[in-house]
C-alpha positions as CSV (number, residue, x, y, z in Angstrom):
1,M,-3.3,-47.5,-23.2
2,E,-0.3,-49.6,-22.3
3,T,1.1,-52.5,-24.3
4,T,0.7,-56.1,-23.5
5,K,4.3,-56.2,-22.4
6,N,3.0,-54.9,-19.0
7,F,0.1,-57.4,-18.9
8,P,1.3,-59.3,-15.7
9,E,2.0,-56.1,-13.8
10,A,-1.3,-54.5,-14.9
11,L,-3.2,-57.7,-14.0
12,D,-1.7,-57.8,-10.6
13,K,-2.6,-54.1,-9.9
14,W,-6.1,-54.7,-11.2
15,L,-6.6,-57.9,-9.0
16,V,-5.7,-55.9,-5.9
17,K,-8.3,-53.3,-6.7
18,A,-10.9,-55.8,-7.8
19,S,-10.4,-57.9,-4.6
20,E,-11.2,-54.8,-2.6
21,V,-14.4,-54.2,-4.6
22,A,-15.4,-57.8,-4.4
23,R,-14.7,-58.0,-0.7
24,S,-13.0,-61.4,-1.1
25,E,-9.9,-63.0,-2.4
26,L,-9.8,-63.4,-6.2
27,T,-7.6,-66.1,-7.7
28,T,-6.6,-66.7,-11.3
29,N,-6.6,-69.6,-13.7
30,N,-4.3,-68.9,-16.7
31,G,-5.7,-70.2,-20.0
32,Q,-4.5,-69.9,-23.6
33,K,-6.5,-66.8,-24.6
34,Y,-8.0,-65.6,-21.3
35,V,-7.2,-65.4,-17.6
36,K,-10.2,-66.7,-15.6
37,I,-10.8,-64.7,-12.4
38,I,-12.3,-67.0,-9.7
39,Q,-14.2,-65.9,-6.5
40,D,-15.3,-68.6,-4.0
41,G,-15.2,-71.4,-6.6
42,S,-17.2,-69.4,-9.2
43,A,-16.1,-67.7,-12.4
44,F,-16.0,-64.0,-11.5
45,C,-14.9,-62.7,-14.9
46,F,-12.4,-63.2,-17.7
47,I,-9.5,-61.0,-18.8
48,D,-8.5,-61.2,-22.5
49,K,-4.7,-61.5,-22.6
50,A,-4.3,-59.8,-26.0
51,T,-6.3,-56.6,-25.1
52,G,-6.7,-56.5,-21.3
53,D,-10.5,-56.4,-21.7
54,V,-12.6,-57.4,-18.8
55,L,-15.4,-59.9,-19.9
56,K,-18.4,-61.1,-18.0
57,A,-18.5,-64.8,-17.4
58,A,-21.1,-66.5,-19.5
59,S,-20.4,-69.9,-17.9
60,W,-17.6,-71.5,-15.9
61,S,-15.5,-72.0,-19.0
62,A,-16.5,-69.2,-21.4
63,P,-16.7,-65.4,-21.4
64,A,-19.6,-63.4,-22.7
65,K,-19.1,-61.1,-25.7
66,H,-18.4,-57.4,-25.3
67,A,-15.9,-55.9,-23.0
68,R,-17.1,-54.4,-19.6
69,G,-13.8,-52.6,-18.9
70,N,-10.1,-52.9,-19.4
71,I,-7.3,-53.6,-16.9
72,Y,-5.2,-50.7,-18.4
73,S,-8.0,-48.2,-18.0
74,E,-7.9,-45.5,-15.3
75,K,-11.7,-45.0,-15.6
76,G,-12.8,-48.0,-13.7
77,L,-12.4,-51.7,-13.0
78,G,-15.3,-53.0,-15.0
79,V,-16.4,-55.1,-12.1
80,D,-18.5,-54.8,-8.9
81,R,-18.9,-57.1,-5.9
82,Y,-20.7,-59.7,-8.0
83,G,-18.5,-59.8,-11.2
84,A,-18.2,-57.9,-14.4
85,H,-20.7,-55.1,-15.1
86,Y,-23.8,-55.6,-17.2
87,I,-24.0,-53.6,-20.4
88,R,-26.5,-50.8,-20.1
């Protein structure tokens, strides 16, 4: 896993891949603790700045608990066309 020093670069790479999966443009809203990922005016997911964890949106302004993926991970994006994955 990479360090948070590469967070902006890792986020940019993740956004390109996630935009392809979502089949639409994703934009960001930089908050104090999280980066909100927005798709067509809705909260798509949140990214924890400290860890790079991908979190499902519980509401427009808050993430749900438990990571669905990580922007540093090579295993997967943690999102599909509709947002962060559900926990199975």
